[in-house]
Every structure is written in C-alpha cells, then in structure tokens.
C-alpha positions in Angstrom: 38.0 -6.3 32.2 41.6 -6.6 33.2 41.0 -6.9 36.9 43.8 -4.5 37.9 43.1 -2.9 41.3 44.7 -0.1 43.2 47.5 -2.1 44.7 48.7 -3.3 41.3 48.6 0.3 40.0 50.7 1.5 43.0 53.3 -1.2 42.2 53.4 -0.2 38.5 53.8 3.5 39.5 56.7 2.9 41.9 58.5 0.7 39.3 57.9 3.4 36.6 59.3 6.1 38.9 62.4 4.0 39.6 63.0 3.0 35.9 62.0 6.1 34.0 63.0 8.6 36.7 61.2 11.7 38.0 62.4 13.9 35.1 60.8 11.9 32.2 57.8 10.5 34.1 55.4 13.4 33.4 56.1 13.2 29.6 55.5 9.4 29.6 52.3 9.8 31.6 51.1 12.4 29.2 51.9 10.1 26.2 50.1 7.2 28.0 47.1 9.4 28.6 46.9 10.3 24.9 46.9 6.6 24.0 44.3 5.8 26.6 42.1 8.7 25.2 42.5 7.4 21.7 41.5 3.9 22.8 38.4 5.3 24.6 37.4 7.3 21.6 37.7 4.3 19.3 35.7 2.1 21.8 33.0 4.9 22.0 32.8 5.2 18.2 32.6 1.4 17.9 29.8 1.3 20.5 27.9 4.2 18.8 28.1 2.5 15.4 26.9 -0.7 16.9 24.0 1.0 18.6 23.1 2.7 15.3 23.0 -0.6 13.6 20.8 -2.0 16.3 18.5 1.0 16.1 18.2 0.7 12.3 17.3 -3.0 12.6 14.7 -2.1 15.2 13.4 0.7 13.0 13.0 -1.7 10.2 11.0 -4.0 12.4 8.9 -1.1 13.6 8.4 0.0 10.0 7.3 -3.4 8.9 4.8 -3.6 11.8 3.4 -0.2 10.9 3.1 -1.1 7.2 1.3 -4.4 8.2 -1.0 -2.4 10.5 -1.8 0.2 7.8 -2.7 -2.5 5.3 -5.2 -4.0 7.7 -8.6 -4.1 6.0 -11.3 -5.5 8.3 -14.0 -5.5 5.5 -11.8 -7.7 3.4 -10.9 -10.0 6.3 -14.6 -10.4 7.1 -15.4 -11.0 3.5 -12.7 -13.6 3.2 -14.0 -15.4 6.4 -17.6 -15.4 5.0 -16.8 -16.2 1.4 -13.3 -17.6 1.2 -13.7 -19.1 -2.3 -15.4 -16.0 -3.8 -18.3 -18.1 -5.3 -21.0 -16.0 -3.5 -19.5 -12.7 -4.8 -19.4 -14.0 -8.3 -23.1 -15.1 -8.1 -24.1 -11.7 -6.7 -22.2 -9.9 -9.5 -23.8 -12.0 -12.2 -27.3 -11.4 -10.7 -26.6 -7.7 -10.6 -25.4 -7.8 -14.2 -28.6 -9.6 -15.3 -30.7 -7.0 -13.5 -28.8 -4.1 -15.1 -29.3 -5.6 -18.6 -33.0 -6.0 -18.0 -33.4 -2.5 -16.6 -31.6 -0.7 -19.5 -33.9 1.7 -21.4 -34.3 1.2 -25.2 -32.3 3.5 -27.4 -34.1 6.8 -28.0 -34.8 8.4 -31.3 -32.3 10.9 -32.7 -32.9 14.4 -31.4 -33.3 17.3 -33.9 -29.8 18.6 -33.1 -28.4 15.2 -34.0 -30.5 15.1 -37.2 -28.8 18.2 -38.5 -25.4 16.9 -37.6 -26.0 13.5 -39.1 -28.5 13.6 -42.0 -28.0 10.0 -42.9 -29.4 8.7 -39.6 -32.4 11.1 -39.7 -33.6 9.7 -43.0 -35.1 6.5 -41.9 -37.3 4.5 -44.3 -41.0 4.9 -43.4 -42.7 1.6 -42.3 -45.3 0.3 -44.7 -48.7 0.2 -43.2 -50.7 -3.0 -43.4 -53.6 -2.9 -45.7 -56.9 -2.7 -43.9 -58.3 -5.4 -46.1 -56.1 -8.0 -44.4 -57.6 -7.1 -41.0 -61.1 -7.3 -42.2 -60.5 -10.8 -43.8 -59.3 -12.2 -40.5 -62.3 -10.8 -38.7 -60.3 -9.3 -35.8 -60.1 -5.5 -35.6 -56.7 -3.9 -35.8 -55.3 -1.7 -33.0 -56.3 1.5 -34.8 -59.8 0.2 -35.4 -60.3 -1.0 -31.9 -59.2 2.3 -30.3 -60.9 4.6 -32.8 
C-alpha cells in the first residue's frame, strides 16, 4: 500500500531514537502499536461488514433462484406450449359440462322419512287418469290395454 520497505523503516527507527531518546522510545512505540491495532481492527470490521453485505446479496440471488425453481410446473408449461390461448381447454370443459348435464339422474321421489318431516311435499295431487272412452274412440289401445 504505502511501499515502505525495511531500509526506510531502519531510517525512521534511527531518527526516532535520536529525537525521542532511549528513555521515552518504548512508551512511544507502545502508543504507536495501540494505534496500529485500532486501525487494523477497524479495517477488519469494515472488511467483515462488507463481506456480510456481499453474502446477503448473494443469498438473495440464491433465494430467488430457489423460489423460481420451486415454482417450476412442467405440466403447466407443456399445457401452455400445446394450448397457449386456452381455447382447447375451454372447449373440453364445455363438452364435459354438457355431458354432465345429460348424465344427471332425475330427482327421486321423497323418502318416507322426508315425508314425515315435510308433510306438505308428501301430499301431492293425484294425476287424473284418462277416460278409457277416449282411447277406444281413436282406435289405438292405451298402454295399460296393450300390456294387459
């Protein structure tokens, strides 16, 4: 960084020894050592914080890539490549709906348990039977006459 080699350090040490004197030199060197230690600690802390920020940004990138990989749905991707507009899916659903409506069974008569609970529904008006005279006038037998 500063490009100070051993010869320059030796010159500084000799000048410090002459100016400061041998009596105060150890105290000054201890003081300079403390300053150097503080500077190293600050540099180390700065480096550690900087590395933490880099790791966090890398972790965010990794997290995003994991989330994108977890949301991968091959069935959906294949479906989009086959039917990108969704027209075929809509047609199939409408055909299935039509088939379901045709296959529905007709509503069943009320069970006896329901008849007790709901007397109004159980009392249905009896259907009036067609007079047999009408069937004989047309000349065609009715269903009851044909089967019996």
